Structures are given as structure tokens and as C-alpha cells.
N, C-alpha and C positions, 0 to 999 in steps of 0.2 A: 504494500499499499504506500503510495506516495505521500509526502507530507502534506501536499496540497489537498489531497482527498481526506485527510483526517478530520473528523467531525469535532465541533466544539464539545467539550466534556470528555474526550478521549484521554486516557492516562498515558503519559510518557515519563520516562525516567531520564536522569542525567548523571554524569559523573564528572566532578570537578576536582582538580588537584587540591584545592583548599576546602571546599564544602562537601567533598565526598558525594555519596550516593543519596539521591532523594527523587521522589516522584511527585507528580502533580497532574492537574487536568488542564487541557487546552481551554483558555478563557476567550481568546480572540485570535483569529487567523490572519487578520490584516492590521496588526497593531503597528503604529508608526513610533519610531524611536529617533530622538534628536541627539547625536553625539558629536561634539565639536562642531556644531553648525551643519552637520550633514544628516539628512532625514532618510531613514531606511524603513522598509516594511518587513516585519518579522511576525512569528508566530509567538503569542504570549501564553505562559503557562503559570498557573496559581496552585499553591499547595492548599488542600482543603483545610489544614489546621493553621494556615496563614504563617507557616514557617518560611524562612528565606530559601528560595529555590536556588539562588545563585549568589555567591559572594565574590569579592575581589580575588582574582587569580583563577576562577573557574572558566573564563572565556577561552573558547577553543576546544572545550571538552565535548565529548559525544552526548547526543540526545537519541534515546533509543527506546524500544519496547518490543516484546515478543520476538527477539532475535532479528530485529529490523533497525537499521540506522535511519533516523528521521532527520538529523541535521547537526549543527554545531552551536554551542552557547555563544551568544553575542554579548549578553550582559544582563543587567537587572535594572529595575525601575529606580529613578532618582530618589534620593533622600528627601523626605517631606511631601512625597506624592503618594496617592492611593496605591501605586504600583511598586513600592519599594522592595517588597518581598517576592515580586513576580520575576520570572525569568523570560528573556526574549532569545529566540534562537533562529538561526538562518536555515531554512528547509534545504534538505540535501539535493533537491532538483536544481538548485542555483549553481552547484558546483560545476555542472557540465558547460554552463555558460562562461566559466572561467577557464575552461580546457583542462579541468582536473577530474579525477574520479576517486571514489572511496575504495580502499583495499579492504576486503573482508575476510581474507585468509592470509596467513603468513607467507 
């Protein structure tokens, strides 16, 4: 299943070098994030217990579920916003546009 076809409410998990393993539900498939003046569109994930889905150092970590890679962690919501504990990730389909692919076996 491609990341673009994942429904709102679908559970995905992530692993970050700092924040470790955590799962949450897709809250928004077209969430815009402004980072250093550049706006991007990402998939936003929220933890049901409102725990931080991503913390500093997790960016670039995998987002996955059911033995499927869904994307890479972009970051989290800004401090002082309603999204501070949410994670934003880049869907895996966008990698082909960069001319790269994901290796799934050693």
C-alpha cells in the first residue's frame, strides 16, 4: 500500500535515533509544514496518548507498518502549537522523484 493511499486513522510506527520506537495514527494526509521559510506537504501522525511522536534527532528515521516502508521522518510540530507532539513524514513515493529508491534487503 502506498503512503498516498493510507487512510486517516491508519496506524504507522516510526523509529528515531533519539525518540526510539513509537506508533500513532495518521491525522492529516496533506499537512503543510513551514521549515526555514520553505513550505512542504507531509503526512501528519498523532499519538493517541498525545505523547511526542518525534523529537530532535529523529529526522530521517523510517516510518513503517506491517513490514512496509511508508516514508521518512521530516520532523515535528513547532513548540507552542497544537501539533507540537505530532510527527510529519515524507511519503516514500516521493523518493522516486529524487532518483533514489529504498533498499529493503541487505
